[in-house]
ROBA-784951 format. One line per 5 residues: their letters; for each residue x, z, y of N, C-alpha, C. Coordinates in nm, 3 decimals, decimal comma, padded with zeros to 5 digits, m for minus. Layout:
a	X Z Y X Z Y X Z Y | ...
This chain:
mnagt	03,055 05,444 01,392 02,965 05,527 01,315 02,922 05,645 01,401 | 02,796 05,672 01,407 02,749 05,782 01,489 02,791 05,915 01,428 | 02,829 06,007 01,515 02,863 06,141 01,469 02,745 06,232 01,495 | 02,740 06,344 01,424 02,631 06,438 01,445 02,635 06,547 01,341 | 02,534 06,629 01,343 02,527 06,740 01,249 02,481 06,692 01,113
avfpg	02,548 06,735 01,009 02,507 06,697 00,875 02,367 06,750 00,846 | 02,285 06,671 00,784 02,146 06,709 00,765 02,106 06,717 00,619 | 02,195 06,682 00,527 02,159 06,682 00,385 02,235 06,794 00,316 | 02,172 06,873 00,226 02,036 06,857 00,181 01,935 06,943 00,253 | 01,978 07,042 00,333 01,883 07,137 00,388 01,779 07,079 00,479
dcavv	01,809 06,969 00,548 01,717 06,912 00,645 01,657 06,783 00,592 | 01,648 06,772 00,463 01,596 06,650 00,402 01,446 06,644 00,416 | 01,396 06,540 00,478 01,251 06,523 00,493 01,201 06,434 00,381 | 01,130 06,490 00,289 01,087 06,418 00,170 00,939 06,387 00,177 | 00,902 06,265 00,147 00,762 06,229 00,140 00,696 06,312 00,030
dagpt	00,580 06,369 00,059 00,505 06,444 m00,041 00,431 06,347 m00,131 | 00,504 06,287 m00,222 00,445 06,184 m00,308 00,498 06,199 m00,449 | 00,468 06,312 m00,509 00,511 06,333 m00,646 00,626 06,431 m00,654 | 00,658 06,476 m00,774 00,763 06,576 m00,792 00,901 06,519 m00,768 | 00,993 06,604 m00,735 01,132 06,564 m00,720 01,217 06,653 m00,809
rgadg	01,344 06,611 m00,836 01,432 06,692 m00,917 01,527 06,768 m00,831 | 01,565 06,839 m00,780 01,674 06,903 m00,713 01,727 06,828 m00,594 | 01,833 06,874 m00,540 01,889 06,814 m00,420 02,038 06,798 m00,432 | 02,082 06,751 m00,546 02,224 06,729 m00,565 02,273 06,606 m00,492 | 02,185 06,519 m00,457 02,218 06,397 m00,385 02,089 06,322 m00,355
pgdlf	02,094 06,225 m00,262 01,972 06,153 m00,227 01,902 06,088 m00,345 | 01,979 06,042 m00,443 01,918 05,978 m00,558 01,835 06,073 m00,641 | 01,854 06,204 m00,622 01,779 06,303 m00,698 01,644 06,336 m00,634 | 01,607 06,265 m00,529 01,478 06,288 m00,464 01,363 06,229 m00,543 | 01,392 06,151 m00,643 01,289 06,085 m00,721 01,277 06,147 m00,860
arqap	01,157 06,141 m00,915 01,131 06,204 m01,044 01,160 06,110 m01,161 | 01,218 05,996 m01,135 01,242 05,900 m01,242 01,372 05,825 m01,216 | 01,425 05,768 m01,319 01,541 05,680 m01,307 01,490 05,538 m01,281 | 01,535 05,478 m01,172 01,492 05,343 m01,136 01,593 05,288 m01,036 | 01,598 05,156 m01,020 01,687 05,098 m00,917 01,659 05,161 m00,781
lvldl	01,764 05,197 m00,711 01,750 05,265 m00,583 01,772 05,167 m00,468 | 01,673 05,160 m00,380 01,672 05,069 m00,266 01,669 05,151 m00,138 | 01,757 05,118 m00,043 01,762 05,189 00,085 01,708 05,103 00,198 | 01,634 05,165 00,288 01,595 05,104 00,414 01,660 05,188 00,523 | 01,772 05,141 00,576 01,849 05,217 00,673 01,790 05,201 00,813
gcgng	01,760 05,314 00,877 01,693 05,308 01,006 01,550 05,260 00,988 | 01,477 05,329 00,901 01,345 05,279 00,860 01,238 05,288 00,968 | 01,270 05,349 01,081 01,175 05,354 01,191 01,044 05,420 01,152 | 00,934 05,353 01,183 00,803 05,413 01,157 00,752 05,390 01,015 | 00,833 05,329 00,930 00,798 05,317 00,790 00,712 05,199 00,752
vflaa	00,685 05,108 00,845 00,601 04,991 00,813 00,664 04,908 00,702 | 00,791 04,875 00,718 00,859 04,796 00,616 00,879 04,875 00,488 | 00,917 05,002 00,498 00,941 05,086 00,381 00,816 05,092 00,293 | 00,701 05,116 00,353 00,577 05,125 00,275 00,545 04,993 00,208 | 00,564 04,884 00,281 00,537 04,752 00,223 00,635 04,721 00,110
laare	00,760 04,762 00,127 00,860 04,739 00,024 00,827 04,820 m00,102 | 00,784 04,944 m00,084 00,746 05,028 m00,198 00,629 04,968 m00,274 | 00,535 04,909 m00,201 00,421 04,843 m00,265 00,464 04,717 m00,337 | 00,559 04,647 m00,280 00,605 04,519 m00,335 00,695 04,539 m00,456 | 00,770 04,651 m00,459 00,866 04,677 m00,566 00,836 04,810 m00,635
pesnc	00,725 04,819 m00,707 00,689 04,947 m00,771 00,789 04,992 m00,876 | 00,872 04,899 m00,923 00,971 04,934 m01,024 01,096 04,996 m00,962 | 01,105 05,001 m00,829 01,222 05,055 m00,759 01,188 05,187 m00,691 | 01,289 05,271 m00,673 01,279 05,389 m00,588 01,322 05,346 m00,448 | 01,235 05,362 m00,349 01,262 05,315 m00,214 01,281 05,433 m00,120
lgvek	01,399 05,443 m00,062 01,433 05,555 00,025 01,460 05,506 00,167 | 01,385 05,558 00,261 01,407 05,528 00,402 01,494 05,636 00,465 | 01,582 05,595 00,555 01,668 05,687 00,629 01,640 05,667 00,777 | 01,611 05,776 00,847 01,578 05,768 00,989 01,622 05,897 01,057 | 01,678 05,886 01,178 01,730 06,005 01,245 01,634 06,067 01,346
kdyrv	01,535 05,993 01,394 01,446 06,045 01,497 01,325 06,113 01,433 | 01,301 06,238 01,473 01,198 06,319 01,410 01,061 06,254 01,412 | 01,021 06,200 01,527 00,885 06,146 01,535 00,870 06,023 01,446 | 00,978 05,946 01,431 00,971 05,831 01,341 00,970 05,874 01,195 | 01,042 05,981 01,165 01,038 06,036 01,029 00,895 06,074 00,994
rqarr	00,828 06,141 01,086 00,689 06,180 01,061 00,599 06,059 01,039 | 00,617 05,956 01,123 00,538 05,834 01,107 00,565 05,768 00,972 | 00,693 05,760 00,936 00,731 05,695 00,809 00,675 05,773 00,690 | 00,678 05,905 00,698 00,624 05,986 00,590 00,475 05,960 00,570 | 00,403 05,950 00,682 00,259 05,924 00,670 00,233 05,788 00,607
raadf	00,309 05,688 00,648 00,287 05,553 00,594 00,326 05,542 00,447 | 00,429 05,615 00,407 00,479 05,604 00,271 00,413 05,701 00,173 | 00,329 05,789 00,224 00,275 05,898 00,141 00,191 05,848 00,024 | 00,136 05,729 00,032 00,052 05,677 m00,076 00,133 05,617 m00,190 | 00,265 05,613 m00,176 00,349 05,545 m00,275 00,440 05,645 m00,345
pnarv	00,421 05,666 m00,476 00,505 05,763 m00,547 00,651 05,722 m00,557 | 00,681 05,597 m00,529 00,820 05,549 m00,535 00,885 05,543 m00,397 | 00,828 05,613 m00,297 00,884 05,611 m00,162 00,920 05,752 m00,118 | 01,033 05,763 m00,050 01,078 05,888 00,010 01,140 05,855 00,146 | 01,148 05,957 00,231 01,212 05,942 00,363 01,307 06,057 00,383
mrgev	01,429 06,026 00,425 01,529 06,126 00,461 01,556 06,121 00,609 | 01,572 06,240 00,668 01,608 06,247 00,809 01,758 06,265 00,821 | 01,824 06,182 00,902 01,966 06,199 00,924 02,034 06,074 00,975 | 02,159 06,088 01,013 02,241 05,975 01,056 02,277 05,891 00,933 | 02,274 05,761 00,947 02,299 05,672 00,834 02,433 05,700 00,768
gevlg	02,539 05,713 00,844 02,671 05,734 00,787 02,680 05,863 00,707 | 02,617 05,969 00,756 02,622 06,098 00,687 02,542 06,093 00,557 | 02,426 06,031 00,563 02,342 06,021 00,443 02,408 05,929 00,341 | 02,460 05,817 00,385 02,520 05,720 00,294 02,634 05,783 00,214 | 02,708 05,870 00,278 02,820 05,935 00,211 02,780 06,028 00,098
qfaar	02,650 06,058 00,085 02,602 06,149 m00,019 02,571 06,078 m00,151 | 02,568 05,946 m00,151 02,529 05,874 m00,271 02,645 05,864 m00,369 | 02,609 05,865 m00,497 02,710 05,850 m00,602 02,759 05,707 m00,608 | 02,875 05,688 m00,666 02,930 05,554 m00,685 02,836 05,469 m00,769 | 02,824 05,343 m00,731 02,745 05,243 m00,804 02,599 05,282 m00,823
slssv	02,544 05,355 m00,726 02,407 05,404 m00,741 02,303 05,321 m00,667 | 02,346 05,229 m00,580 02,252 05,156 m00,495 02,231 05,014 m00,544 | 02,106 04,979 m00,563 02,072 04,845 m00,609 02,067 04,746 m00,493 | 02,002 04,784 m00,385 01,997 04,699 m00,266 01,978 04,785 m00,142 | 02,024 04,732 m00,030 02,021 04,805 00,098 01,975 04,709 00,206
yllfs	01,883 04,756 00,290 01,832 04,676 00,402 01,874 04,741 00,533 | 01,927 04,660 00,623 01,954 04,701 00,760 01,888 04,598 00,849 | 01,776 04,635 00,906 01,691 04,540 00,977 01,675 04,579 01,123 | 01,727 04,495 01,210 01,709 04,508 01,354 01,763 04,639 01,409 | 01,881 04,677 01,362 01,947 04,793 01,421 01,999 04,755 01,559
dpwpk	02,030 04,853 01,640 02,071 04,829 01,778 02,192 04,737 01,782 | 02,182 04,621 01,849 02,296 04,526 01,851 02,405 04,561 01,951 | 02,379 04,656 02,041 02,477 04,690 02,143 02,543 04,562 02,197 | 02,469 04,483 02,272 02,515 04,349 02,308 02,636 04,341 02,402 | 02,660 04,443 02,483 02,775 04,436 02,573 02,904 04,452 02,494
rrhav	03,004 04,372 02,529 03,130 04,371 02,454 03,191 04,510 02,446 | 03,187 04,586 02,553 03,251 04,718 02,553 03,176 04,819 02,467 | 03,051 04,784 02,430 02,970 04,874 02,348 02,970 04,835 02,200 | 03,039 04,728 02,164 03,034 04,678 02,026 03,080 04,781 01,924 | 03,166 04,874 01,966 03,214 04,976 01,873 03,103 05,072 01,832
rrlvq	02,990 05,066 01,901 02,878 05,154 01,866 02,785 05,092 01,761 | 02,806 04,966 01,729 02,722 04,903 01,628 02,738 04,974 01,495 | 02,631 04,981 01,419 02,639 05,047 01,289 02,734 04,973 01,195 | 02,726 04,841 01,193 02,812 04,765 01,102 02,953 04,759 01,159 | 03,041 04,831 01,092 03,183 04,837 01,125 03,258 04,839 00,992
nefvg	03,388 04,829 00,996 03,467 04,838 00,873 03,441 04,970 00,801 | 03,426 05,079 00,876 03,401 05,210 00,817 03,269 05,211 00,739 | 03,168 05,149 00,797 03,037 05,143 00,731 03,047 05,067 00,598 | 03,112 04,952 00,600 03,126 04,873 00,477 03,212 04,950 00,376 | 03,312 05,023 00,426 03,394 05,104 00,337 03,315 05,213 00,267
llspr	03,216 05,271 00,336 03,128 05,370 00,275 03,033 05,306 00,174 | 02,983 05,189 00,210 02,881 05,124 00,129 02,937 05,064 00,000 | 03,051 04,999 00,009 03,103 04,922 m00,104 03,110 04,997 m00,236 | 03,170 05,116 m00,242 03,181 05,183 m00,373 03,048 05,239 m00,424 | 02,948 05,242 m00,338 02,819 05,298 m00,377 02,721 05,192 m00,425
mapgg	02,760 05,066 m00,414 02,673 04,957 m00,460 02,692 04,933 m00,609 | 02,580 04,913 m00,679 02,588 04,872 m00,819 02,651 04,733 m00,825 | 02,713 04,696 m00,936 02,769 04,561 m00,948 02,662 04,455 m00,920 | 02,693 04,364 m00,831 02,596 04,263 m00,794 02,490 04,311 m00,697 | 02,505 04,434 m00,645 02,409 04,488 m00,550 02,403 04,406 m00,422
kfyfa	02,290 04,408 m00,357 02,267 04,324 m00,240 02,251 04,406 m00,112 | 02,313 04,357 m00,005 02,293 04,412 00,129 02,222 04,305 00,211 | 02,108 04,341 00,271 02,029 04,246 00,348 02,032 04,286 00,495 | 02,064 04,188 00,580 02,078 04,214 00,723 01,989 04,117 00,801 | 01,920 04,169 00,903 01,842 04,083 00,992 01,854 04,135 01,135
sdaap	01,863 04,042 01,230 01,875 04,078 01,370 01,823 03,964 01,457 | 01,777 04,002 01,574 01,740 03,900 01,674 01,860 03,862 01,758 | 01,972 03,934 01,741 02,093 03,912 01,822 02,196 03,831 01,745 | 02,216 03,706 01,785 02,310 03,618 01,715 02,452 03,674 01,712 | 02,504 03,733 01,822 02,641 03,787 01,816 02,655 03,900 01,715
yfaws	02,556 03,987 01,705 02,562 04,097 01,608 02,553 04,043 01,466 | 02,470 03,943 01,447 02,459 03,876 01,316 02,595 03,820 01,274 | 02,661 03,746 01,365 02,791 03,686 01,333 02,896 03,794 01,308 | 02,895 03,896 01,390 02,988 04,010 01,376 02,974 04,073 01,238 | 02,850 04,104 01,200 02,824 04,174 01,073 02,860 04,087 00,954
rcifa	02,824 03,961 00,961 02,855 03,869 00,851 03,006 03,859 00,831 | 03,081 03,852 00,940 03,227 03,842 00,930 03,288 03,969 00,872 | 03,236 04,084 00,908 03,290 04,209 00,856 03,268 04,219 00,705 | 03,149 04,182 00,659 03,122 04,187 00,515 03,207 04,082 00,440 | 03,219 03,963 00,498 03,300 03,859 00,433 03,445 03,902 00,423
aagwe	03,498 03,963 00,529 03,637 04,007 00,529 03,661 04,118 00,426 | 03,555 04,192 00,393 03,567 04,300 00,296 03,549 04,250 00,152 | 03,531 04,119 00,136 03,525 04,061 00,002 03,386 04,044 m00,056 | 03,282 04,068 00,024 03,146 04,047 m00,023 03,114 03,897 m00,020 | 03,030 03,854 m00,110 02,985 03,715 m00,111 02,867 03,699 m00,016
isawp	02,880 03,611 00,081 02,778 03,593 00,184 02,690 03,474 00,149 | 02,561 03,491 00,165 02,467 03,381 00,140 02,351 03,390 00,238 | 02,274 03,283 00,244 02,154 03,283 00,327 02,051 03,379 00,266 | 01,963 03,427 00,350 01,855 03,514 00,303 01,722 03,454 00,348 | 01,671 03,357 00,272 01,540 03,302 00,305 01,430 03,399 00,264
vspdw	01,325 03,409 00,342 01,214 03,498 00,307 01,087 03,415 00,289 | 01,002 03,463 00,202 00,876 03,395 00,175 00,775 03,425 00,286 | 00,670 03,344 00,299 00,570 03,367 00,404 00,502 03,503 00,394 | 00,498 03,561 00,275 00,431 03,690 00,259 00,530 03,807 00,264 | 00,654 03,781 00,307 00,753 03,887 00,314 00,711 03,989 00,420
pltef	00,718 04,119 00,389 00,677 04,221 00,488 00,773 04,225 00,606 | 00,716 04,241 00,725 00,795 04,245 00,848 00,801 04,386 00,904 | 00,912 04,418 00,968 00,920 04,543 01,042 00,837 04,527 01,170 | 00,813 04,638 01,236 00,738 04,631 01,361 00,815 04,551 01,466 | 00,948 04,569 01,470 01,031 04,491 01,562 01,019 04,342 01,533
errfv	01,027 04,305 01,406 01,022 04,163 01,372 00,888 04,102 01,409 | 00,781 04,176 01,392 00,650 04,125 01,431 00,648 04,087 01,579 | 00,710 04,173 01,660 00,716 04,144 01,804 00,801 04,021 01,832 | 00,914 04,010 01,764 01,002 03,895 01,786 00,933 03,765 01,745 | 00,869 03,767 01,629 00,800 03,647 01,580 00,690 03,608 01,678
aagvr	00,614 03,705 01,727 00,506 03,677 01,822 00,559 03,617 01,952 | 00,681 03,658 01,989 00,741 03,609 02,114 00,822 03,481 02,093 | 00,829 03,432 01,969 00,904 03,311 01,941 01,054 03,331 01,936 | 01,099 03,455 01,918 01,242 03,484 01,912 01,295 03,453 01,772 | 01,410 03,387 01,764 01,468 03,353 01,636 01,527 03,476 01,567
vhrfc	01,503 03,488 01,439 01,559 03,596 01,359 01,674 03,542 01,275 | 01,787 03,611 01,277 01,907 03,572 01,202 01,921 03,665 01,082 | 01,945 03,607 00,963 01,953 03,685 00,840 02,073 03,642 00,756 | 02,123 03,737 00,681 02,216 03,703 00,573 02,202 03,804 00,461 | 02,249 03,766 00,344 02,257 03,856 00,229 02,404 03,864 00,189
atas	02,451 03,983 00,160 02,588 04,003 00,112 02,581 04,068 m00,025 | 02,650 04,009 m00,121 02,651 04,060 m00,258 02,782 04,131 m00,287 | 02,768 04,255 m00,336 02,886 04,334 m00,366 02,968 04,269 m00,476 | 03,100 04,277 m00,466 03,189 04,218 m00,565 03,211 04,313 m00,681
């Protein structure tokens, strides 16, 4: 898990897309009660904006640590009242959510750290799953995609060992792609996916 300076709530970058209620926790960034969906490491917001358009009944929150990407994501998501962007490290932000508050979580093409000695730097670790598990609503879904087969296998095993139900994650032809995935698809690179359901 990456370490760093805590950024919530004072450094919260919120999309200017409608009123918010206070800053008691990330879930309070929205003006309505609705299923909460996370896009962890949302990058430039291409997928986040498409997800917000696809799921208007959900509150969609992107988390990104790089300032310039936060700005890009905010611009892309600004047209959607159900989209917000937070700036910060995933682990620090995730720890702010209330128990059973997350409906679904996406982790798409995070750094696979392919060298064996660097595997401890991968986001998906036992600690990450330990943070996520109590914050998932019953039956909540975690969606993972990567171009790196070893990272895919690693992540799937960690979730399975933690008691999550693992299943395939087929996507429809009109499923929105991240910018990374668009490049991989164009280059003919295989994408590996799984879905893990909270117990």
